[in-house]
C-alpha positions, -999 to +999 in steps of 0.1 A: -064-593-516-051-559-526-053-531-500-078-511-520-101-541-524-097-549-487-108-514-478-138-516-501-148-550-487-145-537-451-166-507-459-193-529-474-194-547-440-196-515-419-231-505-430-249-535-417-228-536-386-238-500-377-274-506-385-276-539-367-289-527-333-318-509-349-326-539-371-324-563-341-347-540-321-372-539-349-372-577-352-377-584-315-412-580-300-419-546-285-406-534-262-370-545-262-352-512-255-355-482-231-387-462-234-389-424-226-421-407-214-418-369-218-437-348-193-444-311-201-444-300-165-417-296-139-411-324-114-431-328-082-466-322-094-495-347-099-488-354-136-451-361-128-460-383-098-485-405-117-462-409-148-433-418-125-454-445-109-465-457-143-429-458-155-418-479-125-447-504-131-440-505-169-403-511-163-411-541-141-437-555-164-418-550-197-383-558-184-369-526-200-360-492-185-388-466-187-374-431-183-393-400-173-380-368-190-393-334-178-396-308-205-415-279-190-421-246-208-440-231-237-474-236-220-466-274-220-460-275-258-423-283-257-430-319-246-455-329-274-433-311-299-404-333-288-425-364-295-446-354-325-418-355-350-397-383-334-394-419-343-427-437-346-415-469-330-432-464-296-400-457-276-407-420-270-442-412-256-457-381-240-478-375-209-510-359-220-526-330-203-552-309-221-534-275-224-511-282-254-539-298-274-570-278-265-562-242-256-526-235-266-533-240-304-555-208-303-527-186-288-494-200-303-480-211-336-472-247-328-446-270-343-472-298-345-507-305-357-530-319-330-552-336-356-524-354-375-492-357-354-503-379-324-516-413-315-536-409-284-532-441-264-555-435-235-566-414-205-560-430-171-578-404-149-603-376-149-589-346-131-607-320-109-595-284-108-605-264-077-595-229-068-578-231-034-559-212-008-537-219+022-558-229+053-546-198+071-558-175+043-584-149+053-603-159+021-627-185+036-651-188+007-654-181-031-676-151-022-647-138-001-624-141-032-648-121-053-654-095-026-616-090-021-611-087-059-639-062-061-627-040-032-591-040-043-586-042-080-554-060-092-546-070-056-557-107-059-527-127-073-535-162-085-519-189-107-525-221-125-499-248-133-490-232-166-502-202-187-527-207-216-543-235-197-581-243-197-579-235-160-565-200-166-591-194-193-620-205-170-609-182-142-601-152-164-635-155-182-653-156-148-634-126-134-640-106-166-676-114-167-679-101-131-658-070-140-629-080-117-593-071-123-568-096-109-532-106-115-523-139-131-488-153-123-474-179-147-455-210-137-441-241-153-459-267-131-484-272-103-457-279-078-441-245-085-474-227-082-481-244-049-447-236-035-453-199-044-486-199-026-470-215+004-445-187+004-472-161+003-463-149-032-498-156-047-531-157-029-548-185-047-541-212-072-561-235-095-542-268-101-548-305-098-520-308-071-541-301-041-548-337-028-520-343-004-521-308+010-559-311+015-555-344+033-530-327+056-553-298+063-529-273+047-553-259+020-589-249+017-610-255-015-632-226-026-647-235-060-643-260-087-642-255-125-666-283-135-701-283-149-716-300-118-704-304-082-676-329-081-674-360-060-658-351-027-664-314-034-701-312-028-697-284-003-681-259-027-697-242-058-688-252-093-685-230-123-714-246-141-739-237-114-724-202-111-733-197-148-697-186-156-688-185-193-665-216-193-664-248-172-645-280-178-635-315-170-602-328-183-580-358-178-544-372-178-533-397-203-506-410-227-498-405-264-472-411-290-464-398-325-488-407-353-482-439-372-470-461-343-473-498-350-505-515-339-486-538-315-473-507-296-509-495-291-519-530-280-491-533-255-498-499-238-536-504-239-532-537-221-508-521-197-532-493-188-560-518-183-539-539-160-526-508-142-562-496-135-567-526-112-534-520-093-543-511-056-512-489-051-520-471-084-556-464-073-543-453-039-520-428-056-548-414-078-570-411-047-543-391-029-547-365-057-585-367-057-583-381-093-612-402-106-599-434-121-613-435-156-600-453-187-607-437-221-588-456-247-577-451-283-600-433-307-624-423-279-596-405-261-586-387-293-622-377-300-626-364-264-595-342-267-605-328-301-640-322-290-627-302-260-605-282-283-633-275-307-657-265-278-631-241-265-626-226-300-664-220-303-667-201-271-634-183-271-648-152-289-673-149-260-647-153-232-629-120-236-598-140-228-566-125-241-535-137-223 
């Protein structure tokens, strides 16, 4: 064979050889390669902790590596943007919190469409959001917080896990309804906000990361953002009974890009169902005061979209301008 013909023949072989790993992966049952779950918050918080436990269990069950990748920032929108336009093969998923899907769309131009760009796999827990302080704080009750904010305008410094969150919106709406001027401090995760409060840099935070600190007697809960008094928090007022403009219940879950194969949804749905019965998993959720609650597939999607639409309807009445 002449040299030119040999080169052409070799080149013709190169294409299938390069493509072979992707072809083989597609031909084998899912999953057969490493999976990445992207988290839109910094390490150390409750979202990160639950997803890392999930990744460990999935690795053992699937026999492939499941990697947790933290991509905080942009009011938690960087993580879903990373996943929305990626491959639709189920090997890159995103941890779901409500902020980037329900409130952030009203304040930012996003590189994704919540209605079209995601497959919502399932919610694994309902999450409670109390306002809380360090146990040594002079603020003993929610009324103390309001009295302090009234007597010293712009002296109360408080935070949520990230800016533009439903939790920030709920507190801001309440304070503005009451004519109170406070200072909101932004962070990139609940762990960062908690560390700041422990260091005395903020007076109060509203995050889902209170469980272990509450069990250790390090923090005091003052109020909760829900429509009714929450299980385990019957002694503190909720925003619903206080008649504040905005109250909420949200959850944590898992999603991928739109158009994922049905078998990927089936694998992860079955995984979440099995995980929900895991004693160590339920112990972890309990340590964060989460309520184990599976909401799968289309029901989960509808729940998120309904929460977004509800926020959009009441936003003009909240006087909330971050």
